[in-house]
C-alpha positions as a printed NumPy array, in Angstrom:
array([[  0.   ,   0.   ,   0.   ],
       [  1.466,   3.383,  -0.988],
       [  1.124,   6.608,   1.02 ],
       [ -1.913,   7.794,  -0.939],
       [ -3.77 ,   4.521,  -0.424],
       [ -2.814,   4.451,   3.254],
       [ -3.971,   8.061,   3.685],
       [ -7.305,   7.289,   2.013],
       [ -7.798,   4.226,   4.217],
       [ -7.06 ,   6.115,   7.457],
       [ -8.559,   9.501,   6.569],
       [ -5.234,  11.317,   6.824],
       [ -3.186,  13.174,   4.265],
       [ -0.292,  11.557,   2.383],
       [  2.006,  14.013,   4.17 ],
       [  0.748,  12.868,   7.585],
       [  1.185,   9.25 ,   6.535],
       [  4.74 ,   9.995,   5.386],
       [  5.571,  11.737,   8.649],
       [  4.136,   8.825,  10.663],
       [  6.137,   6.33 ,   8.592],
       [  9.318,   8.355,   9.124],
       [  8.678,   8.601,  12.881],
       [  8.039,   4.864,  13.088],
       [ 11.255,   4.185,  11.191],
       [ 13.184,   6.542,  13.503],
       [ 11.666,   4.895,  16.597],
       [ 12.496,   1.451,  15.253],
       [ 16.067,   2.5  ,  14.465],
       [ 16.458,   3.926,  17.976],
       [ 15.156,   0.645,  19.441],
       [ 17.587,  -1.386,  17.336],
       [ 20.499,   0.851,  18.366],
       [ 19.518,   0.497,  22.024],
       [ 19.353,  -3.294,  21.62 ],
       [ 22.768,  -3.254,  19.956],
       [ 24.278,  -1.346,  22.867],
       [ 22.564,  -3.443,  25.557],
       [ 23.852,  -6.642,  23.921],
       [ 27.357,  -5.192,  23.656],
       [ 27.35 ,  -3.895,  27.229],
       [ 26.274,  -7.325,  28.465],
       [ 29.067,  -9.018,  26.506],
       [ 31.546,  -6.542,  27.98 ],
       [ 30.248,  -7.264,  31.501],
       [ 30.78 , -11.012,  31.007],
       [ 34.262, -10.492,  29.535],
       [ 35.311,  -8.211,  32.401],
       [ 33.74 , -10.589,  34.932],
       [ 31.529,  -7.825,  36.314],
       [ 28.854,  -9.965,  37.956],
       [ 26.959,  -6.964,  39.317],
       [ 26.615,  -5.477,  35.825],
       [ 25.803,  -8.857,  34.243],
       [ 22.953,  -9.398,  36.683],
       [ 21.634,  -5.832,  36.426],
       [ 21.993,  -5.438,  32.669],
       [ 18.515,  -6.577,  31.636],
       [ 16.589,  -5.632,  34.783],
       [ 13.626,  -3.344,  34.203],
       [ 13.617,  -3.691,  30.419],
       [ 10.25 ,  -4.047,  28.718],
       [  9.473,  -6.841,  26.266],
       [ 10.275,  -4.659,  23.239],
       [ 13.689,  -3.722,  24.633],
       [ 14.424,  -7.366,  25.416],
       [ 13.289,  -8.429,  21.933],
       [ 15.615,  -5.918,  20.251],
       [ 18.502,  -6.952,  22.496],
       [ 17.88 , -10.62 ,  21.701],
       [ 17.652,  -9.889,  17.976],
       [ 20.973,  -8.04 ,  17.989],
       [ 22.697, -10.647,  20.147],
       [ 21.43 , -13.395,  17.83 ],
       [ 22.903, -11.604,  14.825],
       [ 26.192, -11.015,  16.644],
       [ 26.308, -14.663,  17.744],
       [ 25.763, -15.91 ,  14.2  ],
       [ 28.395, -13.55 ,  12.754],
       [ 30.881, -14.576,  15.433],
       [ 30.175, -18.255,  14.763],
       [ 30.758, -17.642,  11.039],
       [ 34.029, -15.813,  11.779],
       [ 35.463, -18.216,  14.362],
       [ 34.048, -21.52 ,  13.184],
       [ 32.992, -24.378,  15.411],
       [ 33.962, -23.539,  18.989],
       [ 35.199, -26.195,  21.398],
       [ 33.16 , -24.655,  24.248],
       [ 35.467, -25.731,  27.069],
       [ 33.248, -26.879,  29.958],
       [ 35.405, -25.32 ,  32.725],
       [ 35.438, -21.981,  30.897],
       [ 31.726, -22.272,  30.158],
       [ 31.009, -22.909,  33.842],
       [ 33.167, -19.965,  34.911],
       [ 31.476, -17.536,  32.535],
       [ 27.964, -18.875,  33.207],
       [ 28.49 , -18.456,  36.955],
       [ 28.25 , -14.698,  36.383],
       [ 24.659, -14.98 ,  35.117],
       [ 21.58 , -14.18 ,  37.186],
       [ 20.708, -17.156,  39.359],
       [ 17.229, -17.557,  37.868],
       [ 18.617, -18.393,  34.447],
       [ 22.06 , -19.857,  35.16 ],
       [ 20.993, -23.516,  35.316],
       [ 18.72 , -23.522,  32.263],
       [ 21.287, -21.542,  30.314],
       [ 24.244, -23.783,  31.1  ],
       [ 22.12 , -26.834,  30.368],
       [ 21.198, -25.494,  26.922],
       [ 24.745, -24.423,  26.066],
       [ 26.195, -27.773,  27.197],
       [ 23.526, -29.693,  25.301],
       [ 24.308, -27.722,  22.136],
       [ 28.069, -28.145,  22.585],
       [ 27.781, -31.9  ,  23.21 ],
       [ 25.501, -32.433,  20.225],
       [ 27.51 , -30.16 ,  17.964],
       [ 24.37 , -28.192,  17.193],
       [ 23.272, -24.613,  17.61 ],
       [ 21.641, -23.218,  20.707],
       [ 18.222, -23.041,  19.046],
       [ 18.063, -26.816,  18.694],
       [ 18.866, -27.198,  22.407],
       [ 15.517, -25.755,  23.508],
       [ 16.745, -22.19 ,  23.932],
       [ 13.642, -20.76 ,  22.258],
       [ 11.489, -22.046,  25.142],
       [ 13.402, -19.968,  27.694],
       [ 12.332, -16.502,  28.843],
       [ 13.807, -13.798,  26.614],
       [ 16.319, -12.627,  29.221],
       [ 17.625, -16.191,  29.665],
       [ 17.986, -16.524,  25.883],
       [ 20.042, -13.318,  25.822],
       [ 22.27 , -14.513,  28.66 ],
       [ 22.762, -17.926,  27.047],
       [ 23.82 , -16.384,  23.736],
       [ 26.114, -13.958,  25.536],
       [ 27.766, -16.702,  27.578],
       [ 28.31 , -18.687,  24.4  ],
       [ 29.768, -15.652,  22.616],
       [ 32.   , -14.802,  25.571],
       [ 33.392, -18.336,  25.71 ],
       [ 33.987, -18.296,  21.944],
       [ 35.825, -14.955,  22.167],
       [ 37.869, -16.03 ,  25.194],
       [ 38.894, -19.293,  23.543],
       [ 39.831, -17.577,  20.285],
       [ 41.491, -14.416,  21.596],
       [ 42.133, -14.701,  25.333],
       [ 40.669, -12.195,  27.789],
       [ 42.58 ,  -9.149,  26.548],
       [ 41.945,  -9.936,  22.88 ],
       [ 38.251, -10.597,  23.531],
       [ 37.928,  -7.23 ,  25.261],
       [ 39.741,  -5.562,  22.352],
       [ 37.252,  -7.219,  19.969],
       [ 34.32 ,  -5.645,  21.843],
       [ 36.113,  -2.295,  22.11 ],
       [ 36.535,  -2.278,  18.327],
       [ 32.793,  -2.905,  17.921],
       [ 32.006,  -0.035,  20.29 ],
       [ 34.348,   2.294,  18.396],
       [ 32.628,   1.309,  15.143],
       [ 29.152,   2.036,  16.569],
       [ 30.21 ,   5.508,  17.657],
       [ 32.044,   6.203,  14.402],
       [ 28.892,   5.257,  12.478],
       [ 26.835,   7.779,  14.442],
       [ 25.317,   5.534,  17.109],
       [ 26.51 ,   6.875,  20.485],
       [ 25.576,   5.087,  23.697],
       [ 21.824,   5.847,  24.09 ],
       [ 21.317,   5.402,  27.831],
       [ 23.261,   6.256,  30.998],
       [ 25.888,   3.781,  32.054],
       [ 25.813,   2.617,  35.684]])
């Protein structure tokens, strides 16, 4: 449906329809950017072993904010998997990273990640999609953190995230919310 048809259907002018479409697009972009930053901040918290920040990172977010964070983290996870290949997912390292997670999702998350690692499959096939959104985000982030730590070590993994942050800012997406 074009703007004229949409305007006729809603009783508004094409200009009003265009403005509404532009505002929706701007709101959606802002939500995606916020999700991008929340996912990145959570990864940083896991890599720096900041348990307080890991546990507080998703508190108070509404379902839309969680959905955008999950969407971004899913994309980042898939890109990282493509870049690094099949991770070994060392169980001791996995346990150490997962121990930083909120208690309410730590067990289900480590179970899913271990199941996926043992079967050589992705997290989705391990039942991850049945978890609450915040637990899905934490599970993906733990997996990503372990992959980065195994591939680059702690310092290199942190440099990887720092490079991503620098790229976000350079592309005109500054941090959209106050940092704790």
